[in-house]
Steps between C-alpha positions, in 0.01 A plus 500: 500500500638840402519821695189633327295188572616496861415865560162484327417190703589681822295805405196300379514285812459815711206647311150505651259231391325738258823505297530127467326261265498126428779348291495669160230749605503879487511678839349839572841665458498402133790260526446145374631234729585136470622392160623846402535848633367677192596869477707504815665177402605661173862544597549757225221713642624477857863549398391801289321652796795448731737623230297819480567556867871414497635578152707810438249612238197391703226716648672529842840612373672166560597352828650832609171676436311232686738529795433878503124433515553268797710763673238771437242269657722446806583144398859539387617252763261241364620515138855537627471165675399340168803647325749450784626174635305337777133438565233673289262715703143412396259755357121497503284544191372825650852637545588399148189673371607815686844486333385421146176695504147395407543577129810283460347212694175521299694511174707190586192314628312586181783377277502171687122467503472492882385748764725703727399293806648196330802678354628677811571191714665337198725804442569532872630142494681511166667843498720442805623167363554634147680814609711290737588263216575780255734679739737220609779741593286679757462826309311653206725454197635838375355427155168379647345167420484559120245595244153348498567244223817373665344486844192331353718211380671472839171511692334243273791262552502560874124452533514177301791337676470648850 
């Protein structure tokens, strides 16, 4: 099981009953379960959304821009723990929504075909792990994480293999 499958399983396991459905069914959150994960299971779609957050030419100004947003929201220590060596400090979906903003969260959720209530816990679980993985030297690379297309390839590979 890859990183993506593991994280999605953790997030879906923690959703309220109204979000779950029988094997292969469609839950209220709009995410098929069971045999396939549909839109959210489309690794290209998820990698594209994450790439938009982390890529140098993405909507947030790359990892450096995202770090600035965390700092402005008073959560610089949280994102710093994901970049630095050591344990990752967890973040809640609500805190992440405060950092990214309603418009960004709604846009990502719409692209993935899910609602914000489903997206936020998924992002709150995935972002720390992805940022930690993409910053193995404990700091934001001077050149950033790369352009969207390059990062998209890296993220797709990472999400597939875990």
